[in-house]
NULOVO-846237 format. One record per residue: x negated, y negated, z negated of N, C-alpha, C, O, CB in turn. Coordinates in steps of 0.001 Angstrom, whole numbers, plus 500000, padded with zeros to 6 digits. Glycine has a CB too. Layout:
BEGIN
XYZXYZXYZXYZXYZ
...
//
This chain:
BEGIN
721696321606030567720725322374031337721322323748031648721897324399030775719373322510030561
721175324181032909721769325435033353720687326484033642719574326173034067722633325200034603
721063327715033395720208328862033655720689329533034929721816330026034982720213329858032458
719848329559035959720182330244037204719770331697037107718610332005036832719501329566038410
720719332592037333720468334021037247720807334704038566721727334284039267721276334638036103
720077335738038899720450336649039977720857337949039293720016338671038758719262336868041025
722161338237039318722699339380038585722939340561039520723131340393040725724002338994037874
722923341749038941723283342954039679724812343046039683725430343326038656722624344245039042
725406342808040847726862342735040954727495344051041370728629344346040993727247341668041933
726753344853042158727268346131042648726166347172042538724989346868042733727777346013044118
726557348404042225725569349463042018725098350019043364725914350526044134726160350595041145
723808349934043660723310350488044926723100351993044841723014352569043757722002349810045323
723022352598045989722535353971046122721318353879047037721453353657048240723655354967046701
720153354047046471718930353826047230718402352422047010718469351889045902719171354069048714
717879351830048065717234350522047966718290349420047884719124349316048783716295350283049171
718279348597046837719270347517046748718985346410047753717833346114048074719298346936045336
720076345801048244719970344704049199720739343496048724721278343506047617720472345134050565
720804342451049537721484341214049128722927341421048708723431340681047863721442340222050245
723607342415049281725009342647048964725219343151047540726348343186047052725594343631049938
724134343542046871724258344070045515724022343013044444724143343299043253723292345205045319
723683341786044860723348340728043917724238339504044107724794339279045181721888340338044065
724356338727043046725048337446043096724274336427042265723573336773041315726509337582042583
724423335150042657723845334055041872724876333599040847726067333502041146723405332862042793
724404333320039635725298332850038575724620331727037810723415331778037563725688334008037617
725388330718037437724890329604036634725567329652035270726795329675035181725150328233037341
724767329666034210725303329671032848724520328652032022723359328379032328725219331105032205
725136328080030974724385327150030118723210327845029451723280329027029113725303326539029052
722138327103029266720933327678028680721126328021027207720691329089026776719768326719028837
721741327187026447721887327429025024720672326947024248719693326466024820722116328901024766
720761327087022926719689326643022036719089327837021319719826328725020890720210325608021017
717759327883021177717142328989020452717466328924018970717446327849018371715634328982020657
717763330072018381718019330142016949716732330333016171715644330339016747718987331268016636
716858330488014870715696330714014024715002332009014454715638333057014562716106330775012526
713693331922014696712923333077015127712920333289016627712374334283017106713445334291014469
713529332361017393713615332501018848712675331536019563712183330569018981715050332270019317
712440331827020848711752330903021738712600330721022991713290331645023423710321331419022096
712544329525023570713171329250024857712066329175025899711135328378025784714015327925024821
712187330017026914711154330137027947711707329648029274712804330041029670710654331601028071
710961328796029965711263328418031344710473329363032238709249329267032334710905326900031635
711179330271032888710526331295033707710210330693035077711107330209035769711431332573033850
708945330724035462708520330064036699708267331035037846708330330644039011707275329267036443
707980332301037527707686333301038553708347334618038185708282335054037036706159333489038725
708988335255039174709592336572038987708790337598039763708345337338040881711075336579039438
708610338757039170707929339843039861708926340677040663710097340787040300707176340728038858
708444341259041752709217342216042545708366343478042645707255343445043174709588341639043983
708898344596042132708135345831042038708956347010042545710183346997042439707687346076040597
708292348038043100709027349206043589709900349869042535710946350429042863708065350212044125
709482349812041271710261350452040204711657349861040065712540350500039493709529350331038885
711871348659040574713166348004040417714271348723041183715447348596040841713078346563040878
713902349479042217714906350301042891715518351289041906716738351435041845714285351050044091
714672351965041138715163352920040151715940352257039035716908352830038535714020353694039572
715539351063038631716250350356037568717661349948037991718569349889037163715463349125037147
717839349669039277719149349229039766720099350397040011721316350239039906718984348431041046
719555351564040337720373352742040627720784353436039335720099353340038317719611353721041539
721908354134039393722384354889038238721924356330038374722722357232038630723934354810038111
720620356531038199720017357857038316719066358045037136718628357059036544719263358029039688
718737359293036780717803359529035673716477358823035913715902358907036998717567361030035480
716005358134034896714786357356035021714170357237033640714741357700032653715060355953035645
712989356607033575712329356439032288712901355279031492712520355083030338710854356235032488
713813354500032083714520353445031371715954353420031879716202353817033018713823352056031563
716911352962031065718312352962031495718535352009032652717782351047032812719226352588030336
719564352258033471719829351356034596720258349974034117720800349818033023720905351946035505
720007348982034953720482347622034670722009347639034670722625348198035577719929346589035724
722614347033033662724075346975033587724614346010034634724018344963034888724536346549032174
725740346363035238726374345446036185726736344148035469727272344162034361727637346091036823
726437343039036115726683341733035526725508341146034776725547339985034369727826341820034618
724447341949034586723248341454033919722241340940034940722240341387036088722618342555033057
721370339990034526720277339606035419719446340835035775719226341705034932719387338518034764
718991340906037012718162342028037437716914342095036564716220341096036370717778341897038934
716642343277036046715471343471035196714205343238036022714072343757037130715467344899034570
713299342467035483712008342261036135711048341629035152711449341052034141712153341380037397
709782341751035467708777341020034706708726339583035209709015339303036373707383341700034822
708356338689034317708248337283034681707159336611033867706652337162032890709585336565034476
706817335413034294705865334593033551706425333180033490707043332710034446704438334615034212
706211332505032368706747331161032212706157330459031010705233330956030365708249331206032090
706717329276030718706222328442029624707255328360028513708461328359028761705871327033030130
706761328293027292707634328081026141708033326607026097707187325726025942706930328513024811
709344326351026237709855324976026156710133324556024726709944323397024361711122324834026981
710585325509023918710953325220022533710734326488021726711073327580022183712439324721022417
710169326356020532709895327537019722710351327348018287710076326327017656708416327865019753
711050328351017789711357328480016366710820329828015881711331330426014934712903328357016101
709775330275016565709125331549016270707712331256015776707029330424016373709102332487017530
707247331905014713705933331559014152704753331890015061703671331329014885705749332265012851
704937332790016032703815333220016864703664332428018160702701332634018899703968334666017191
704605331523018445704579330822019730704804329334019516705549328914018631705644331394020690
704128328544020365704278327094020297704640326559021676704408327213022693702982326425019773
705207325370021692705564324741022962704340324643023867703268324217023437706169323341022724
704514325043025121703433325007026090702728326330026292701978326486027256702448324000025683
702952327295025399702360328625025599702859329224026914704036329102027252702703329567024408
701968329865027643702346330629028831702497332086028399701594332655027785701279330474029994
703635332681028723703925334021028247704382334916029404704922334446030406704995333976027146
704149336203029231704536337223030209705447338218029517705228338565028356703286337940030823
706461338674030221707334339661029615708448340095030529708497339711031698707908339129028357
709342340896029993710472341434030741711640340462030598712542340671029787710861342869030238
711609339393031401712554338297031262713737338388032230714754337726032023711840336996031466
713613339196033278714690339324034246714687338183035253713952337205035121716022339379033536
715539338344036271715664337316037299716567336199036795717765336169037079716219337914038616
715969335281036039716671334099035544715636333017035263714465333300035012717509334427034260
716099331770035311715166330650035169714856330315033723713858329649033447715719329435035850
715690330761032795715472330500031372715768331764030571716649332548030924716359329322030883
715032331944029507715226333104028653715058332708027193714031332144026815714242334226029027
716062333001026371715935332868024919715574334241024374716293335214024600717261332315024260
714469334316023661713964335603023202713548335516021745713067334486021272712786336063024066
713749336632021045713239336724019673711796337201019656711232337460018592714110337666018839
711205337316020827709818337744020967709673339186021388708589339602021797709096337537019689
710760339972021297710655341397021615710433341646023102709851342666023472711905342121021162
710888340727023967710689340904025409709353340362025898708971340587027046711805340232026164
708639339644025025707349339074025413706268340122025243706108340691024163707021337812024578
705527340375026309704454341369026225703140340741025753702367341385025044704250342043027585
702882339484026145701631338852025740701630337385026092702385336934026953700445339544026388
700759336633025404700429335287025842699402335393026963698493336221026913699891334418024658
699557334559027954698603334525029059697528333514028693697762332306028725699300334159030425
696365334010028350695287333137027866694221332869028919693334332041028711694640333749026647
694305333575030064693292333399031118693664332180031961694053332317033121693178334683032018
693545331002031380694024329786032030693178329373033232693584328510034011694056328662031033
691995329991033386691164329694034551691612330474035778691130330210036880689709330003034249
692529331434035612693038332239036716694464331796037048695160331286036170692998333755036362
694912331973038279696276331576038632697311332268037745697182333452037435696554331894040101
698332331522037344699369332069036471700045333278037099700410334221036396700407331002036152
700212333257038407700899334353039092700162335679038952700772336740039090701069334019040559
698865335636038680698109336876038499698663337720037357698495338939037341696644336562038242
699331337062036394699893337797035262700966338785035698701311339693034942700470336830034247
701502338621036912702510339542037429701916340595038348702631341478038821703581338777038162
700629340512038604700008341435039544698736342017038980698770342911038133699720340744040855
697604341505039454696317342073039080696050341947037580695385342808037004695206341398039862
696558340888036935696402340719035488697689341088034752697954340597033655696001339272035157
698466341942035363699710342411034756699858343894034969698882344644034937700919341669035330
701108344317035191701401345741035289700655346415036433700198347549036289702882345948035459
700524345725037581699837346335038722698380346650038405697911347762038648699912345416039934
697672345672037862696265345874037546696051346900036449695145347728036538695641344574037145
696879346852035413696763347810034311697065349222034802696408350181034398697715347431033156
698072349343035686698396350642036271697216351192037056696859352362036912699625350532037176
696614350357037880695461350797038661694309351220037759693681352252037992695004349689039605
694034350439036747692895350689035853693029352027035136692126352862035202692768349563034826
694153352233034451694297353461033669694676354654034547694273355781034258695346353268032580
695438354424035604695783355527036487694567356149037132694486357367037288696730355062037546
693610355294037509692395355787038141691414356357037123690896357460037302691732354677038926
691166355615036072690115355985035120690539357109034177689722357960033822689709354774034310
691804357119033770692252358101032787692995359269033436692606360424033261693145357432031756
694063358975034185694866360046034769694100360767035879694024361996035886696182359485035317
693535360003036815692742360616037883691350361028037403690699361868038025692615359654039055
690901360439036303689570360743035757688499360624036833687633361490036962689545362155035146
688568359542037604687592359332038680686203359095038098686042358534037015688008358138039570
685210359543038856683815359335038444682984359016039676683397359281040805683245360591037702
681827358453039448680941358068040549680693359255041470680438360369041012679603357525040007
680771359004042774680552360035043761681811360719044250681782361413045266679646361037043214
682924360533043540684194361126043965684699360472045247684445359295045503685247360994042854
685419361258046048686185360707047157687600360443046662688311361368046269686184361671048391
688001359183046684689303358749046170690173358307047340689791357417048100689143357593045131
691332358920047485692302358555048514693479357870047845693981358338046822692769359804049324
693920356758048426694987355950047844696071355727048888695795355169049950694439354595047321
697309356156048605698420355802049494698929354414049127698748353958047998699571356853049405
699572353739050094699840352293050033698565351562049589698564350772048644701029351981049049
697496351862050307696183351369049926696024349867049973695105349329049354695176351972050787
696911349160050704696838347697050767697870347049049859697992345824049849697036347216052200
698620347844049092699651347297048208699066346699046941697854346723046728700650348372047845
699943346162046101699492345469044895698745346407043952697712346033043397700680344846044171
699259347623043768698563348602042931697442349261043722696308349340043249699547349669042400
697758349736044933696782350482045711695508349709045996694415350268045913697390350910046992
695631348422046333694435347631046632693538347497045407692313347476045524694830346245047145
694161347405044223693370347338042992692694348677042709691538348711042285694258346932041802
693410349783042942692816351111042750691582351273043627690525351693043157693841352219043064
691728350932044917690608351085045830689393350280045413688265350766045487691019350688047208
689619349053044976688496348200044597687846348652043297686621348626043174688956346763044466
688658349066042323688089349555041068687292350834041316686220351026040742689203349806040023
687826351714042181687101352940042512685746352618043140684745353265042832687933353815043466
685716351624044014684446351226044636683475350694043586682286351010043620684685350159045726
683985349881042647683146349361041569682560350508040751681430350419040272683954348413040661
683330351586040591682900352747039802681931353648040575681408354609040013684117353559039366
681688353354041844680759354157042628681402355296043379680730356261043744679714354697041750
682715355196043617683427356228044371683450355876045855683268354721046241684865356398043836
683674356886046668683929356696048087685438356571048243686178357378047680683343357880048959
685911355581048990687338355267049002687935355364050399687318354968051388687571353879048443
689163355906050457689925356021051693691334355509051402692019356037050526689946357507052231
691763354489052130693103353940051952694033354391053057693631354484054217693054352425051904
695281354672052701696319354991053676697351353873053623697871353561052552696976356394053391
697652353267054771698571352134054818699342352174056129698996352934057033697811350788054665
700387351355056235701238351358057415701034350144058300701364349028057899702668351437057006
700496350339059496700315349256060449698873348828060572698072349005059654701152348084060058
698551348257061731697174347863062022696677346777061083695512346793060684697061347389063451
697548345826060722697126344729059849696788345235058459695798344803057869698215343662059764
697601346152057922697318346672056587696093347585056601695341347633055628698535347428056041
695895348302057690694679349099057811693457348182057844692447348465057200694729349984059079
693551347083058597692457346110058630692189345554057242691034345422056838692778344969059603
693273345218056492693105344665055150692392345657054231691562345263053412694467344281054557
692714346931054367692043347938053548690520347852053716689778347895052735692542349349053919
690070347732054955688633347711055231688023346352054923687040346263054186688369348077056685
688600345295055482687955343978055440688211343225054140687325342522053654688429343142056598
689404343359053569689723342607052354689409343390051088688924342826050108691182342213052357
689688344694051107689609345478049875688451346463049846688280347184048862690885346220049675
687653346507050909686397347223050877686452348734050917685493349396050519685699346840049710
687565349298051392687617350755051527686544351236052503686211350554053472689017351207052002
686018352418052226685054353000053136685689353472054428685034353500055470684351354139052474
686963353842054369687716354261055552689178353967055283689599353864054131687491355783055884
689959353833056361691392353559056213692149354266057323691646354428058435691682352028056241
693367354685057002694212355447057921695546354726058063696168354359057066694419356914057420
695980354527059292697290353942059577698270355084059819698244355720060873697232352970060812
699137355341058838700032356485058968701082356286060064701728357245060486700718356751057646
701251355046060523702239354791061569701706355150062961702491355462063856702663353328061538
700402355109063150699852355350064484698864356512064534698454356919065621699178354105064980
698477357050063392697497358129063356698117359392062758699074359336061986696255357705062548
697540360528063138697876361784062478697134361804061148695907361889061116697503363032063368
697892361725060040697262361569058729696379362757058399695267362585057900698319361391057645
696867363974058675696070365147058371694761365179059123693714365459058538696845366377058673
694804364894060427693589364885061215692630363793060783691420364009060722693921364724062664
693170362619060483692322361511060054691679361801058703690528361431058472693132360217059982
692420362467057801691847362829056505690718363834056665689700363741055979692925363397055585
690893364793057567689837365779057790688544365101058228687453365516057837690276366808058840
688673364057059040687496363323059503686926362434058408685709362346058247687843362483060723
687809361768057649687347360810056640686864361491055367686060360922054628688457359839056302
687345362704055103687024363398053849686500364803054151687157365786053810688275363471052923
685342364915054777684851366238055183684617367192054017684656368408054200683575366085055952
684374366659052826684163367506051647685405367582050772685344368083049649682993366986050829
686534367088051277687789367153050533688043365921049684687200365030049579687798368367049660
689224365889049078689691364761048273689558365125046798690177366083046335691169364388048626
688755364366046062688579364615044625689694363994043801690175364595042841687236364073044157
690105362785044180691162362079043466692154361531044479691773360877045451690580360938042585
693423361803044242694471361226045085695387360397044207696049360927043315695274362333045841
695427359091044459696313358168043748697550357995044615697515357300045631695608356777043450
698648358635044205699840358776045035700894357733044674701475357773043590700421360180044890
701133356803045590702173355796045413703405356072046272704345355277046262701622354426045739
703423357179047014704489357388047984705256358694047828706477358703047985703924357331049338
704576359796047523705121361148047708705478361321049191704982360567050029706387361391046785
706323362293049527706761362452050900705699362984051831704732363599051381707245361166051410
705863362755053145704983363362054150703514362989054015702643363812054301705448362977055505
703219361753053581701817361370053418701147362254052375700039362749052582701700359887053019
701827362442051261701258363262050196701168364725050602700236365424050207702086363127048929
702135365193051392702054366564051896700764366757052695700105367791052585703286366897052771
700413365747053502699199365841054314697944365853053450696993366581053737699134364682055302
697945365040052384696771364990051507696543366340050838695398366749050644696938363891050440
697626367038050484697509368320049781696649369323050545695999370175049940698889368911049543
696645369222051863695878370165052675694372369951052564693592370763053062696298370054054119
693957368860051911692537368492051917691968368318050513690966367627050331692339367212052702
692593368933049533692118368793048155690797369529047957690622370655048425693170369321047167
689873368878047259688607369509046901688798370343045635689806370208044941687494368444046697
687843371187045347687896372003044140687940371097042905687100370214042737686677372962044073
688924371333042059689062370526040852689670369163041075689482368267040253687748370359040221
690398368979042167690999367677042483691998367252041414692628368079040755691690367727043850
692121365942041264693095365362040341694022364452041129693582363634041938692390364579039186
695333364614040870696351363836041574697161363049040545697690363619039591697280364761042430
697249361756040746698066360913039890699319360504040647699235359882041705697277359670039414
700486360855040104701760360457040706702186359146040066702658359115038929702861361565040519
702011358065040816702321356732040306703610356178040882704296355401040217701187355788040605
703959356562042117705155356028042767705698356988043794705010357909044234704858354695043419
706950356761044175707638357651045120708298356833046221709442357094046592708695358520044391
707583355851046740708172354879047654708707355496048941709590354912049569707161353837047993
708203356654049351708645357260050605710020357910050484710639358242051495707635358288051065
710495358092049265711796358730049050712821357638048780712769356976047743711743359759047865
713746357450049704714696356347049578715966356728048833716724355848048425715056355834050936
716212358016048648717449358446047992717178359715047199716674360700047740718585358679049032
717517359687045907717296360840045039718592361581044730718617362446043855716638360398043746
719649361255045428720933361939045227721525362308046584722093361444047252721927361043044420
721407363575047015720803364681046266719285364626046281718676363924047089721267366007046830
718688365384045367717229365428045304716667366014046596717049367117046986716758366256044085
715763365292047270715181365831048503714313367051048196713509367038047264714346364749049228
714486368075048974713741369318048740712591369416049729712742369925050840714671370558048863
711458368925049307710265368997050146709537370296049925710144371260049459709338367826049870
708262370362050239707498371591050005707538371970048525707537371106047648706033371420050475
707574373274048266707500373742046885706076373500046377705260372891047069707894375262046775
705790373972045186704439373791044655703431374289045701703450375449046111704261374553043289
702570373385046106701693373636047247700604374644046888699991374555045824701062372327047733
700367375610047790699365376634047525697981376027047295697173376584046552699313377623048679
697706374875047938696377374293047787696130373816046350694979373716045926696202373129048764
697189373524045606697005373212044190696399374394043454695559374230042569698338372816043547
696839375589043832696281376810043245694851377040043725693943377264042924697156378024043594
694665376981045039693357377287045607692282376334045073691170376754044757693415377213047136
692626375057044979691665374050044522691629373912043005690846373132042463691993372712045139
692491374684042317692599374532040852692768373057040495692102372521039609691342375123040135
693695372422041232693912370981041105694892370677039974695638371545039522694433370397042428
694867369439039539695765368971038492696612367821039032696085366870039610694967368526037236
697918367914038842698832366849039250699544366321038008700074367094037210699862367360040312
699550365003037852700083364418036627700861363150036937700388362281037669698954364119035634
702059363054036373702800361797036434702172360768035521701587361109034492704268362011036058
702295359497035903701596358445035160702451357197035060703039356759036049700258358111035823
702521356618033856703103355306033623702115354487032799701548354982031825704486355417032902
701916353254033188700985352388032453701435352176031019700608351916030145700846351041033153
702746352283030762703259352076029407702656353079028424702632352829027219704788352188029396
702163354226028939701542355218028062700261354684027431699776355238026444701245356496028837
699711353613027996698454353046027504698664351633026954697754350805026973697401353025028627
699872351373026467700209350021026002699261349530024910698978348335024826701641349989025485
698771350440024077697898350022022979696484349691023453695651349240022667697838351110021923
696215349916024750694886349615025300694948348571026415693999348421027184694236350892025829
696065347853026498696240346885027575695128345843027604694623345503028674697578346198027437
694747345339026442693737344285026411692392344770026955691636343984027526693565343768024987
692094346049026782690875346623027364690880346481028876689894346052029476690734348101026978
692009346850029488692117346758030944692057345309031405691357344993032367693414347410031427
692783344430030730692825343032031150691461342369031040691097341559031893693837342266030320
690702342702030001689359342132029860688463342567031019687711341759031564688731342552028516
688545343837031392687734344330032506688160343683033815687314343258034602687839345855032615
689465343605034055689983343020035297689607341546035406689188341088036468691511343179035371
689756340800034303689399339380034322687916339194034620687533338287035359689753338719032985
687086340055034041685651339965034314685334340198035776684545339459036366684894340960033468
685941341219036368685697341492037792686205340361038676685578340027039681686364342807038203
687342339767038304687862338644039077686903337461039028686620336847040057689239338229038557
686415337146037862685522335994037707684189336221038407683532335273038836685287335702036228
683797337491038519682535337810039195682710337961040697681739338205041414681944339084038623
683946337816041183684212337920042608684229339344043139684068339557044341683205337141043350
684423340331042253684416341726042680685801342241043053685918343342043591683837342587041593
686841341480042783688203341864043137688814340808044051688744339611043769689069342056041869
689408341260045136690151340391046044691644340583045774692117341710045624689800340701047546
692372339481045715693807339519045428694561338868046578694196337788047041694130338804044083
695616339534047035696522338941048016697909338876047409698401339852046843696534339752049345
698540337703047535699889337498047006700812337036048129700393336334049048699880336464045844
702068337442048038703092337053049010704207336387048222704893337035047432703625338292049844
704386335075048444705356334314047668706654334102048443706639333807049638704767332973047264
707771334257047742709086333842048213709534332684047340709233332660046146710119335025048174
710238331736047903710604330538047150712105330445046926712899330575047859710117329297047871
712480330217045668713875330010045307714566331280044854714242332364045338714615329427046461
715520331166043929716187332347043368716851333237044417716768334461044322717221331912042371
717513332640045425718227333457046418717286334366047196717702335411047697718985332562047387
716025333973047299715063334791048043714839336145047392714384337086048043713741334062048166
715160336244046106714965337510045406715922338598045882715625339785045752715130337305043923
717073338200046434718131339173046700717730340250047706718228341373047631719353338462047197
716848339930048637716398340931049610714950341326049382714341341982050227716568340406051026
714397340926048241712964341131048019712615342598047809711576343055048287712503340323046821
713459343345047107713165344769046898713189345499048237712357346368048495714184345410045910
714149345139049084714193345705050421712944345397051218712457346249051961715396345199051154
712415344186051074711172343828051756710048344795051396709286345228052260710765342394051403
709954345132050095708909346055049663709026347390050388708041347928050895708977346268048150
710252347917050426710436349250050989710401349254052513710239350309053128711742349831050512
710551348088053123710366347988054571708914347672054929708552347637056105711292346914055148
708091347444053913706677347169054145706407345796054732705408345608055426706111348202055047
707286344826054464707144343504055083706254342557054300705822341538054838708490342879055250
705971342866053051705128341972052257703662342196052603703252343294052982705365342191050744
702886341127052463701455341179052779700595341008051525699422340648051622701100340097053805
701159341259050382700450341146049114701431341371047983702588341719048219699758339767048977
700980341176046766701861341285045612703050340351045811702870339153046024701102340950044293
704266340896045742705455340104046057705956339399044801706230340036043784706569340999046659
706072338074044886706432337226043749707438336178044210707290335599045286705169336548043131
708457335937043395709410334868043664709009333665042827708968333739041599710878335312043351
708710332538043507708455331272042809709786330592042598710458330191043549707471330347043611
710162330468041321711480329902041024711424328384041048712439327725040820711988330393039657
//
């Protein structure tokens, strides 16, 4: 039995593309005492993978050349010599872009027990994306009923969840997305009260119309010009969560945008970087809430599937070109 891997073959600068990856076949091997053998069925594709592939300062070390590309995955336990796992268990973890993984359990984040929900949800709404939206909005942004919440990449895997959770909490929601179709999805699929197409509209002018009393919470997945425009419309006591920097394609040299914005001072606003890993000890709280909303039909999920290992090689680029129409997942 062979393990198909997509390895990082060359170090990118900026967004990695197909030229930075290679396919490799290696024998699967046998699990040792205390190990499990996992057949990975789905690979996640996330914006953070750009940073993992580049050799730049980050919250985790870069992927080593020759290693499978780091990613979250979901799969089944084929063989177990570990006391906590049995054959047939569905597990989620940091397995990388490979079809098989032998693990001592340290890379496994959890067993997927929500068998009534699609397995792929473990990589999106019932995984890092959903947990990020839940804690980023509720804890970092400290959103409350009546707040006006603005979300960049409002139709994305994280942004769409933020918008819907904010609506459930009684907030007024405004999504910012690129293109007429994604703007439509914000309104019709994800229930935003208003949506702005940054590709065809003046973001600042549209925000002034959509947020006449200012922005109480800004969930920032982009940084860059979109976020600069939002800064002009902060309400008194606004909270800003920095979750992603998708608009910045190259951090070497560091792009020098506006300095600390005067409106942060005027509005006495708070800006905070956020990682879902900071709430790892409360993951089950978020997952229980998300599963409940899904079962009650209060959350809409869109997924975009690519098929086969080779499809992963340009998948990160797809994210940054805005070509995906939902949570991007490779079906292996």
